[in-house]
N, CA, C and O of each residue as an XYZ file, in Angstrom:
564
protein
N     -68.775     -9.849     64.929
C     -69.963     -9.034     64.788
C     -69.936     -7.927     65.853
O     -69.782     -8.207     67.042
N     -70.085     -6.687     65.423
C     -70.068     -5.552     66.354
C     -71.346     -5.548     67.197
O     -72.453     -5.692     66.678
N     -71.164     -5.382     68.493
C     -72.287     -5.229     69.427
C     -71.994     -4.064     70.335
O     -70.889     -3.945     70.865
N     -72.962     -3.213     70.518
C     -72.823     -2.057     71.404
C     -72.964     -2.516     72.847
O     -73.848     -3.306     73.177
N     -72.075     -2.008     73.708
C     -72.114     -2.350     75.126
C     -73.498     -2.009     75.681
O     -74.053     -0.962     75.347
N     -74.061     -2.878     76.525
C     -75.399     -2.643     77.072
C     -75.535     -1.302     77.836
O     -76.601     -0.687     77.817
N     -74.484     -0.869     78.487
C     -74.562      0.399     79.222
C     -74.703      1.567     78.226
O     -75.469      2.499     78.469
N     -73.956      1.513     77.099
C     -74.107      2.539     76.083
C     -75.490      2.497     75.468
O     -76.082      3.544     75.205
N     -76.019      1.298     75.232
C     -77.374      1.164     74.700
C     -78.381      1.822     75.625
O     -79.306      2.499     75.176
N     -78.192      1.617     76.915
C     -79.102      2.128     77.940
C     -79.065      3.650     78.054
O     -80.100      4.291     78.235
N     -77.860      4.226     77.945
C     -77.666      5.644     78.255
C     -77.715      6.568     77.046
O     -77.639      7.786     77.208
N     -77.841      6.021     75.832
C     -77.723      6.850     74.641
C     -78.905      6.654     73.695
O     -79.722      5.746     73.842
N     -78.948      7.552     72.723
C     -79.921      7.467     71.636
C     -79.138      7.362     70.350
O     -78.172      8.104     70.171
N     -79.516      6.457     69.429
C     -78.760      6.324     68.181
C     -78.980      7.516     67.271
O     -80.088      8.036     67.142
N     -77.882      7.935     66.640
C     -77.963      9.020     65.661
C     -77.684      8.458     64.260
O     -78.431      8.729     63.320
N     -76.616      7.682     64.127
C     -76.273      7.113     62.827
C     -74.862      6.613     62.793
O     -74.251      6.369     63.833
N     -74.329      6.456     61.568
C     -73.023      5.852     61.388
C     -72.153      6.669     60.442
O     -72.582      7.058     59.355
N     -70.906      6.923     60.886
C     -69.841      7.360     60.024
C     -69.272      6.086     59.392
O     -69.716      4.995     59.751
N     -68.319      6.173     58.479
C     -67.758      4.946     57.905
C     -67.225      3.963     58.943
O     -67.355      2.753     58.759
N     -66.636      4.448     60.017
C     -66.127      3.528     61.057
C     -67.009      3.519     62.292
O     -67.325      2.446     62.805
N     -67.404      4.646     62.773
C     -68.012      4.781     64.088
C     -69.521      4.934     64.060
O     -70.098      5.556     63.168
N     -70.133      4.341     65.071
C     -71.549      4.624     65.389
C     -71.578      5.906     66.193
O     -70.787      6.074     67.121
N     -72.481      6.815     65.850
C     -72.657      8.067     66.593
C     -73.888      7.951     67.473
O     -74.983      7.635     67.009
N     -73.679      8.215     68.754
C     -74.746      8.155     69.739
C     -74.872      9.506     70.432
O     -73.912     10.272     70.510
N     -76.064      9.782     70.929
C     -76.322     10.979     71.712
C     -76.600     10.539     73.148
O     -77.532      9.772     73.391
N     -75.805     11.016     74.096
C     -76.087     10.699     75.513
C     -77.452     11.292     75.831
O     -77.745     12.423     75.442
N     -78.266     10.556     76.516
C     -79.639     10.979     76.806
C     -79.644     11.882     78.050
O     -80.205     11.548     79.094
N     -78.992     13.042     77.883
C     -78.926     14.037     78.930
C     -78.994     15.424     78.289
O     -78.016     15.902     77.715
N     -80.145     16.054     78.392
C     -80.419     17.309     77.686
C     -79.656     18.508     78.279
O     -79.771     19.622     77.767
N     -78.890     18.293     79.336
C     -78.108     19.404     79.908
C     -76.915     19.791     79.063
O     -76.391     20.900     79.173
N     -76.487     18.854     78.206
C     -75.270     19.085     77.411
C     -75.465     18.409     76.019
O     -76.009     17.307     75.944
N     -75.035     19.050     74.956
C     -74.900     18.305     73.697
C     -73.697     17.353     73.842
O     -72.547     17.769     73.701
N     -73.976     16.098     74.121
C     -72.943     15.145     74.508
C     -73.092     13.928     73.604
O     -74.084     13.201     73.657
N     -72.085     13.733     72.782
C     -72.105     12.651     71.785
C     -71.035     11.621     72.090
O     -70.055     11.911     72.775
N     -71.230     10.427     71.580
C     -70.275      9.332     71.765
C     -70.051      8.653     70.442
O     -71.006      8.317     69.741
N     -68.786      8.445     70.086
C     -68.414      7.709     68.893
C     -67.887      6.333     69.324
O     -67.045      6.231     70.215
N     -68.392      5.289     68.684
C     -67.979      3.914     69.001
C     -67.547      3.233     67.694
O     -68.369      3.037     66.798
N     -66.249      2.870     67.581
C     -65.848      2.121     66.387
C     -66.637      0.814     66.264
O     -66.781      0.078     67.241
N     -67.136      0.534     65.085
C     -67.900     -0.706     64.886
C     -66.927     -1.850     64.595
O     -66.858     -2.369     63.482
N     -66.185     -2.219     65.627
C     -65.236     -3.306     65.575
C     -65.452     -4.166     66.828
O     -65.846     -3.658     67.878
N     -65.195     -5.447     66.706
C     -65.383     -6.377     67.828
C     -64.272     -6.278     68.846
O     -63.098     -6.156     68.495
N     -64.652     -6.333     70.115
C     -63.746     -6.509     71.248
C     -62.540     -5.532     71.252
O     -61.400     -5.925     71.499
N     -62.836     -4.268     70.973
C     -61.787     -3.245     71.018
C     -61.973     -2.427     72.281
O     -63.047     -1.882     72.533
N     -60.915     -2.349     73.068
C     -60.942     -1.616     74.333
C     -60.079     -0.369     74.251
O     -60.411      0.660     74.840
N     -58.986     -0.456     73.530
C     -57.995      0.642     73.460
C     -57.795      1.070     72.002
O     -57.975      0.275     71.079
N     -57.425      2.321     71.815
C     -57.201      2.857     70.451
C     -56.136      2.024     69.744
O     -56.274      1.727     68.557
N     -55.084      1.646     70.452
C     -53.985      0.929     69.814
C     -54.371     -0.463     69.320
O     -53.614     -1.079     68.569
N     -55.533     -0.967     69.726
C     -56.011     -2.258     69.248
C     -56.629     -2.147     67.832
O     -56.803     -3.157     67.149
N     -56.950     -0.942     67.413
C     -57.438     -0.728     66.047
C     -56.236     -0.836     65.104
O     -55.116     -0.491     65.481
N     -56.470     -1.313     63.883
C     -55.369     -1.281     62.927
C     -55.083      0.175     62.559
O     -55.865      1.071     62.878
N     -53.963      0.397     61.890
C     -53.487      1.768     61.635
C     -54.525      2.583     60.862
O     -54.766      3.745     61.189
N     -55.133      1.989     59.851
C     -56.126      2.712     59.055
C     -57.352      3.074     59.914
O     -57.872      4.185     59.821
N     -57.803      2.129     60.747
C     -58.930      2.429     61.643
C     -58.560      3.487     62.671
O     -59.407      4.306     63.030
N     -57.339      3.495     63.149
C     -56.914      4.550     64.082
C     -57.014      5.912     63.417
O     -57.526      6.868     63.999
N     -56.524      5.983     62.206
C     -56.566      7.237     61.445
C     -58.023      7.687     61.247
O     -58.355      8.855     61.450
N     -58.867      6.758     60.857
C     -60.267      7.069     60.621
C     -60.978      7.489     61.925
O     -61.791      8.414     61.936
N     -60.654      6.799     62.991
C     -61.238      7.129     64.312
C     -60.935      8.583     64.684
O     -61.830      9.328     65.084
N     -59.680      8.973     64.550
C     -59.305     10.360     64.884
C     -59.899     11.351     63.917
O     -60.309     12.438     64.323
N     -59.957     11.001     62.631
C     -60.588     11.909     61.657
C     -62.057     12.134     61.967
O     -62.542     13.265     61.937
N     -62.778     11.028     62.273
C     -64.184     11.169     62.594
C     -64.392     11.952     63.881
O     -65.328     12.745     63.983
N     -63.525     11.732     64.864
C     -63.598     12.452     66.144
C     -63.385     13.939     65.926
O     -64.176     14.745     66.416
N     -62.338     14.328     65.204
C     -62.044     15.744     65.058
C     -63.057     16.421     64.126
O     -63.401     17.585     64.336
N     -63.538     15.705     63.099
C     -64.574     16.252     62.239
C     -65.846     16.539     63.059
O     -66.448     17.607     62.944
N     -66.235     15.560     63.886
C     -67.438     15.738     64.696
C     -67.240     16.877     65.695
O     -68.150     17.688     65.868
N     -66.106     16.969     66.349
C     -65.857     18.046     67.329
C     -65.979     19.405     66.676
O     -66.586     20.314     67.241
N     -65.414     19.553     65.501
C     -65.486     20.842     64.784
C     -66.930     21.169     64.397
O     -67.372     22.306     64.565
N     -67.662     20.189     63.885
C     -69.052     20.406     63.506
C     -69.881     20.793     64.733
O     -70.687     21.721     64.669
N     -69.687     20.083     65.848
C     -70.481     20.353     67.049
C     -70.146     21.724     67.627
O     -71.040     22.428     68.098
N     -68.876     22.112     67.599
C     -68.471     23.412     68.127
C     -69.206     24.526     67.380
O     -69.745     25.453     67.986
N     -69.213     24.413     66.053
C     -69.880     25.434     65.245
C     -71.413     25.361     65.363
O     -72.080     26.390     65.471
N     -71.953     24.163     65.340
C     -73.392     23.975     65.332
C     -74.056     24.340     66.644
O     -75.155     24.893     66.660
N     -73.380     24.025     67.757
C     -73.982     24.225     69.068
C     -73.336     25.371     69.852
O     -73.651     25.553     71.029
N     -72.452     26.141     69.238
C     -71.876     27.314     69.862
C     -71.087     27.000     71.131
O     -71.320     27.599     72.180
N     -70.154     26.059     71.026
C     -69.365     25.665     72.186
C     -68.344     26.743     72.574
O     -67.761     27.410     71.719
N     -68.153     26.888     73.858
C     -67.011     27.648     74.358
C     -65.774     26.788     74.413
O     -64.652     27.267     74.250
N     -66.002     25.483     74.650
C     -64.922     24.522     74.724
C     -65.441     23.158     74.374
O     -66.545     22.800     74.784
N     -64.680     22.377     73.625
C     -65.045     21.006     73.321
C     -64.260     20.083     74.238
O     -63.039     20.199     74.343
N     -64.953     19.167     74.901
C     -64.315     18.142     75.706
C     -64.343     16.849     74.883
O     -65.406     16.373     74.485
N     -63.162     16.297     74.640
C     -63.030     15.070     73.841
C     -62.189     14.103     74.700
O     -61.069     14.413     75.106
N     -62.784     12.908     74.964
C     -62.073     11.985     75.846
C     -62.509     10.557     75.613
O     -63.680     10.286     75.349
N     -61.558      9.649     75.713
C     -61.812      8.205     75.714
C     -61.367      7.687     77.063
O     -60.172      7.482     77.280
N     -62.294      7.470     77.969
C     -61.947      7.053     79.307
C     -62.092      5.555     79.497
O     -61.095      4.861     79.694
N     -63.308      5.046     79.442
C     -63.514      3.613     79.473
C     -63.387      2.972     80.830
O     -63.181      1.761     80.911
N     -63.500      3.735     81.905
C     -63.417      3.125     83.243
C     -64.677      2.389     83.620
O     -64.610      1.413     84.367
N     -65.821      2.815     83.134
C     -67.075      2.154     83.431
C     -67.482      1.212     82.274
O     -67.884      0.069     82.491
N     -67.363      1.726     81.065
C     -67.648      0.921     79.854
C     -66.316      0.686     79.166
O     -65.683      1.627     78.687
N     -65.889     -0.573     79.116
C     -64.560     -0.845     78.553
C     -64.522     -0.781     77.010
O     -63.456     -0.566     76.432
N     -65.660     -0.964     76.353
C     -65.676     -0.888     74.887
C     -65.167      0.495     74.475
O     -65.609      1.513     75.009
N     -64.233      0.520     73.522
C     -63.652      1.782     73.080
C     -64.754      2.719     72.611
O     -65.564      2.362     71.757
N     -64.775      3.904     73.169
C     -65.710      4.940     72.750
C     -65.107      6.285     73.080
O     -64.354      6.432     74.042
N     -65.454      7.267     72.261
C     -64.940      8.634     72.433
C     -66.097      9.586     72.782
O     -67.070      9.694     72.036
N     -65.974     10.264     73.912
C     -66.940     11.291     74.265
C     -66.568     12.571     73.544
O     -65.400     12.959     73.542
N     -67.531     13.231     72.937
C     -67.341     14.507     72.264
C     -68.450     15.408     72.814
O     -69.618     15.274     72.450
N     -68.060     16.320     73.692
C     -69.045     17.060     74.486
C     -68.909     18.563     74.258
O     -67.818     19.127     74.350
N     -70.021     19.186     73.965
C     -70.085     20.636     73.845
C     -70.192     21.233     75.234
O     -71.119     20.929     75.984
N     -69.246     22.078     75.567
C     -69.294     22.763     76.868
C     -69.486     24.247     76.648
O     -68.928     24.839     75.724
N     -70.289     24.837     77.521
C     -70.549     26.255     77.453
C     -70.380     26.836     78.846
O     -70.707     26.196     79.845
N     -69.845     28.099     78.901
C     -69.783     28.807     80.174
C     -71.219     28.826     80.729
O     -72.159     29.172     80.014
N     -71.372     28.464     81.962
C     -72.692     28.498     82.568
C     -73.497     27.228     82.432
O     -74.623     27.163     82.923
N     -72.942     26.193     81.764
C     -73.685     24.914     81.764
C     -73.699     24.372     83.185
O     -72.919     24.831     84.020
N     -74.567     23.404     83.483
C     -74.763     22.986     84.884
C     -73.486     22.558     85.633
O     -73.433     22.667     86.858
N     -72.472     22.080     84.922
C     -71.255     21.620     85.599
C     -70.056     22.550     85.392
O     -69.000     22.327     85.985
N     -70.200     23.576     84.571
C     -69.060     24.424     84.209
C     -68.360     24.970     85.448
O     -69.040     25.413     86.373
N     -67.045     24.957     85.503
C     -66.075     24.450     84.545
C     -65.634     23.025     84.868
O     -64.700     22.531     84.237
N     -66.246     22.363     85.796
C     -65.857     21.022     86.210
C     -66.254     20.001     85.164
O     -67.056     20.304     84.281
N     -65.702     18.783     85.247
C     -66.168     17.694     84.374
C     -67.641     17.425     84.615
O     -68.165     17.698     85.695
N     -68.300     16.893     83.611
C     -69.748     16.659     83.716
C     -70.095     15.360     84.403
O     -71.219     15.206     84.882
N     -69.159     14.408     84.469
C     -69.477     13.112     85.030
C     -69.883     13.200     86.480
O     -69.158     13.752     87.307
N     -71.035     12.659     86.787
C     -71.506     12.541     88.170
C     -71.881     13.842     88.845
O     -72.081     13.866     90.060
N     -71.980     14.911     88.100
C     -72.303     16.201     88.702
C     -73.789     16.358     88.979
O     -74.181     16.799     90.059
N     -74.619     15.997     88.001
C     -76.050     16.202     88.113
C     -76.745     14.979     87.495
O     -76.233     14.387     86.545
N     -77.910     14.605     88.037
C     -78.642     13.499     87.378
C     -79.010     13.902     85.949
O     -79.291     15.064     85.655
N     -78.996     12.902     85.081
C     -79.337     13.142     83.665
C     -80.762     13.623     83.567
O     -81.636     13.203     84.325
N     -80.983     14.520     82.613
C     -82.305     14.999     82.267
C     -82.612     14.516     80.843
O     -82.126     15.107     79.879
N     -83.400     13.466     80.701
C     -83.624     12.877     79.377
C     -84.198     13.892     78.380
O     -84.939     14.803     78.747
N     -83.839     13.705     77.141
C     -84.361     14.542     76.052
C     -85.823     14.227     75.817
O     -86.281     13.110     76.059
N     -86.553     15.232     75.340
C     -87.897     14.995     74.826
C     -87.741     14.573     73.368
O     -86.687     14.784     72.767
N     -88.786     13.979     72.800
C     -88.765     13.585     71.396
C     -88.521     14.826     70.506
O     -87.818     14.749     69.498
N     -89.100     15.940     70.889
C     -88.937     17.174     70.098
C     -87.493     17.656     70.120
O     -86.974     18.110     69.100
N     -86.836     17.560     71.290
C     -85.437     17.994     71.384
C     -84.537     17.093     70.529
O     -83.634     17.586     69.853
N     -84.772     15.804     70.555
C     -83.979     14.879     69.733
C     -84.193     15.169     68.258
O     -83.232     15.191     67.488
N     -85.421     15.390     67.857
C     -85.702     15.728     66.457
C     -84.992     17.005     66.021
O     -84.488     17.086     64.901
N     -84.950     18.001     66.902
C     -84.260     19.257     66.582
C     -82.754     19.038     66.439
O     -82.142     19.617     65.542
N     -82.152     18.235     67.281
C     -80.743     17.941     67.180
C     -80.443     17.204     65.881
O     -79.498     17.542     65.169
N     -81.242     16.211     65.584
C     -81.062     15.460     64.334
C     -81.164     16.369     63.140
O     -80.387     16.240     62.193
N     -82.120     17.300     63.165
C     -82.274     18.205     62.018
C     -81.056     19.128     61.885
O     -80.597     19.391     60.773
N     -80.539     19.612     63.002
C     -79.319     20.439     62.954
C     -78.182     19.653     62.331
O     -77.434     20.175     61.504
N     -78.055     18.391     62.732
C     -76.964     17.591     62.213
C     -77.137     17.224     60.751
O     -76.148     17.078     60.032
N     -78.385     17.073     60.292
C     -78.638     16.776     58.895
C     -78.090     17.889     57.984
O     -77.700     17.632     56.846
N     -78.068     19.111     58.496
C     -77.598     20.241     57.716
C     -76.076     20.319     57.597
O     -75.553     20.994     56.710
N     -75.366     19.628     58.495
C     -73.906     19.821     58.542
C     -73.083     18.560     58.376
O     -71.891     18.655     58.083
N     -73.664     17.386     58.550
C     -72.857     16.162     58.403
C     -72.673     15.825     56.926
O     -73.532     16.097     56.087
N     -71.526     15.226     56.645
C     -71.146     14.951     55.250
C     -71.979     13.787     54.680
O     -72.707     13.103     55.399
N     -71.843     13.596     53.375
C     -72.592     12.561     52.690
C     -72.223     11.137     53.117
O     -72.991     10.203     52.886
N     -71.036     10.968     53.748
C     -70.660      9.609     54.156
C     -71.291      9.222     55.516
O     -71.017      8.138     56.031
N     -72.121     10.090     56.088
C     -72.822      9.771     57.332
C     -74.206      9.262     57.005
O     -74.927      9.863     56.208
N     -74.583      8.134     57.632
C     -75.914      7.572     57.446
C     -76.700      7.694     58.748
O     -76.292      7.150     59.774
N     -77.804      8.393     58.709
C     -78.656      8.520     59.904
C     -79.377      7.218     60.165
O     -79.786      6.518     59.239
N     -79.527      6.903     61.448
C     -80.292      5.708     61.822
C     -81.780      6.034     61.689
O     -82.167      7.197     61.576
N     -82.581      5.016     61.705
C     -84.037      5.224     61.674
C     -84.447      5.938     62.951
O     -83.918      5.667     64.029
N     -85.371      6.827     62.817
C     -85.784      7.631     63.970
C     -86.829      6.933     64.780
O     -87.289      7.470     65.788
């Protein structure tokens, strides 16, 4: 049974599900920062997914990165699976813009998170409703 790591539960807001991955929004309004988590048990590394899941994981990651780049006007997309703090396999997909609070440095540990307001989350969800494919299921708001 798939369970989301408690740290990811604490730091993110649920958006919905692709066929393989749960899509989360990091609760930091300084950056459009999303996280994809394959809904598989006890997976720490990409190579632990079977071949079909690996393919799907990368497809969902690249599809999301392209959508976010266009939707949020990114200057650069940062895509990374680090897992040093949270070992559960997850992919960060982050919209970066010249002049964002950490530009051009990495965003980790640069500034305290600024939580989203309910209105900001609703606006992001609405933007995504217009661009995500039919195989994406939004979570309850």
